[in-house]
C-alpha positions in Angstrom: -42.7 -51.2 -16.5 -41.5 -47.6 -15.7 -41.8 -48.0 -11.9 -39.8 -51.3 -12.1 -37.0 -49.2 -14.3 -37.3 -46.4 -11.5 -36.7 -49.1 -8.6 -33.8 -50.8 -10.7 -31.9 -47.4 -11.0 -32.4 -46.6 -7.4 -31.3 -50.3 -6.3 -27.9 -49.9 -8.6 -27.2 -46.1 -7.1 -27.8 -47.6 -3.7 -25.2 -50.6 -4.2 -22.7 -47.9 -6.1 -22.7 -45.6 -2.9 -22.7 -48.7 -0.4 -19.5 -49.9 -2.5 -18.0 -46.5 -2.5 -18.9 -45.7 1.4 -17.8 -49.2 2.8 -15.6 -51.4 0.3 -13.3 -48.2 -1.0 -10.3 -49.4 0.8 -8.7 -51.6 -1.5 -8.9 -49.3 -4.6 -6.0 -48.1 -6.6 -6.1 -45.5 -9.2 -2.8 -44.4 -11.3 -2.9 -41.1 -12.8 0.5 -40.6 -14.9 3.1 -41.1 -11.9 0.7 -40.5 -8.9 -0.9 -43.5 -7.3 -4.2 -42.7 -5.0 -5.4 -45.0 -2.5 -8.6 -45.6 -0.3 -11.9 -43.8 -0.4 -10.7 -40.9 -2.4 -9.2 -43.0 -5.2 -12.8 -44.7 -5.6 -14.3 -41.5 -5.6 -12.0 -40.0 -8.6 -12.0 -43.3 -10.2 -16.0 -42.9 -10.1 -16.0 -39.6 -11.2 -13.1 -40.2 -13.8 -15.5 -43.1 -15.4 -18.6 -40.6 -15.3 -16.3 -38.0 -17.3 -15.4 -40.6 -20.0 -19.2 -41.7 -20.1 -20.2 -38.3 -20.8 -17.3 -37.6 -23.4 -18.2 -41.1 -25.2 -22.1 -40.1 -25.3 -21.1 -36.8 -27.1 -18.5 -38.3 -29.1 -21.6 -41.0 -30.3 -23.9 -38.2 -31.0 -21.6 -36.3 -33.4 -20.6 -39.8 -35.1 -24.7 -40.3 -35.5 -24.8 -36.6 -37.2 -21.9 -37.4 -39.5 -23.3 -40.6 -40.4 -26.5 -39.5 -41.3 -25.2 -36.7 -43.3 -22.8 -39.2 -45.0 -26.1 -41.7 -45.7 -28.1 -38.8 -46.9 -25.2 -38.1 -49.5 -25.0 -41.6 -50.5 -28.6 -41.8 -51.0 -28.6 -38.9 -53.2 -25.9 -40.2 -55.3 -27.9 -43.9 -55.4 -31.3 -41.9 -56.5 -29.1 -40.1 -59.3 -27.5 -43.3 -60.5 -31.1 -44.8 -60.7 -31.8 -42.0 -62.7 -29.2 -42.2 -65.2 -29.8 -46.1 -65.2 -33.4 -45.3 -66.0 -32.4 -42.8 -68.8 -29.9 -45.5 -70.2 -32.3 -48.2 -70.5 -35.0 -45.9 -72.2 -32.4 -45.0 -74.8 -31.6 -48.7 -75.2 -35.0 -49.5 -75.7 -36.4 -46.5 -77.7 -35.7 -48.4 -81.0 -37.8 -51.0 -80.0 -40.4 -48.7 -79.0 -40.7 -47.1 -82.3 -43.6 -49.3 -83.9 -45.4 -48.7 -80.9 -44.5 -44.7 -80.9 -45.9 -44.1 -84.7 -49.5 -44.8 -84.2 -49.3 -43.2 -80.9 -47.9 -40.0 -82.6 -50.4 -40.1 -85.3 -53.3 -40.1 -82.8 -51.8 -37.5 -80.9 -51.6 -35.4 -83.8 -55.1 -36.0 -84.8 -56.6 -35.1 -81.7 -54.4 -31.9 -81.6 -56.1 -30.7 -84.8 -59.7 -31.6 -83.6 -58.9 -29.6 -80.5 -57.3 -26.3 -82.4 -60.4 -26.8 -84.9 -63.1 -26.7 -82.3 -61.3 -23.9 -80.3 -61.3 -22.0 -83.8 -64.7 -22.4 -84.2 -65.8 -21.2 -80.5 -63.8 -18.3 -81.3 -65.0 -17.5 -84.3 -67.5 -14.4 -84.3 -71.0 -15.2 -85.6 -71.9 -13.7 -88.8 -75.0 -11.9 -88.9 -76.9 -11.7 -92.1 
């Protein structure tokens, strides 16, 4: 495939050179008030077209960078909006979760007391009789 692309580019380049060298007699290019004719006009037209393509490429790169920054900002705002929505949903659902949270809080408190009591027994010095 790479070889085909190289051959295709060379064929297109050869066609452009052929057209520029042999069929450029009836080309007319107008810049402002000046009108160019003949092979010089074809050359000026090709050069101006190449410069235009170069400028278009640079503009597209900058537009791509700007769009990437804009969409990154939109993504941050979308994530922030989702977080706010999740908090609002949690606030709206919290009264409904109260019957589940009361037993969970009791279990958490009992487990905490058990750990504290075990830690105190390990930390207490042994009393020698």
